[in-house]
Residue, then its C-alpha position, 0 to 999 in steps of 0.5 A: m562559754n556558750t556562744s549561742v547565748l552570748l550572741k543573743e545578748l549582744t546589742f548593736k548600733a550603727i554609726r556614721s563611719s569615717g574614711a573612704g566612701g566620698q559623699h556616701v560616707n555622709k549619708v550611710s551609717s556603716k560603722v557598727e558598735l557592739a555592746f555586751d553587758v558582762k555583769a548581766s550575761k547568762g552565757l558566762t559563769n560567775d568565775q568567767k565574768e570575774l576573769v573577763a572583767q579583770k582581764l578586759s578592765q581597760r575596755i569595759s566601762k564603769s557600768g560593766i559594758l564591753i564596747l567594740q567598734c568596727g568600721q573597716s568595711r563600707s558594708q554594715h553587714k560585713n562590719k557586723e560580722l567582723v565585730i562579732k568575730r572580734f568579740l568572740n576572739v577577745l572573750k576567748i583570749s580573756l578566758h584562757t588561763p595559762k598552764k602552771r609551770k612545773k619546777t624541774k631540777p637540772s640533771k646530774a649530768a648538766i650540773k657536772k658539765r656546768l662545773e667542768n666548764k666553770q673549772k676550765r674557764s677558771l684555769k684558762k683565766a688563771n693561765r693568763r695572769k703573770p706568774d707569781f714568784 
C-alpha cells in the first residue's frame, strides 16, 4: 500500500454540516466527504483491490467508489485530516489478513490427566447411586 499515491487519488467535497454552530452552520460547509475510486487506484495492486472490494463491500458504491464523511469538528481542515486518518485506518484494516491457524495435538500428559479426571468423576457419581444387591 503506497500511501503517497493513495492520498493523491482522493477527491474531497465540502458539504454543509449539521450539529453545533448556530447560524454559523447554515452558511459554512465544514463537513468533508472523501471519495476514493478503488477500481482505478494505482496505489493498490489487483489483489489488494479485490480484498478491499470484498471486505468493504457495504461501504463501496456500485460504481466502485468508497465514500467516507466527517463532520465532527467545526473546522473544515480538521475534518479533512480526520477523514484522511479514518480512510487510511479503514484501508489498513481491510488489507490485514489473519495468520493461518496451525493444528496442534494435545500432549500425552494432557490426555492422561483428562482421562484420570474423567475416571475420578465417574467413580464419584457411581458412589452416589444406591447399592445394587
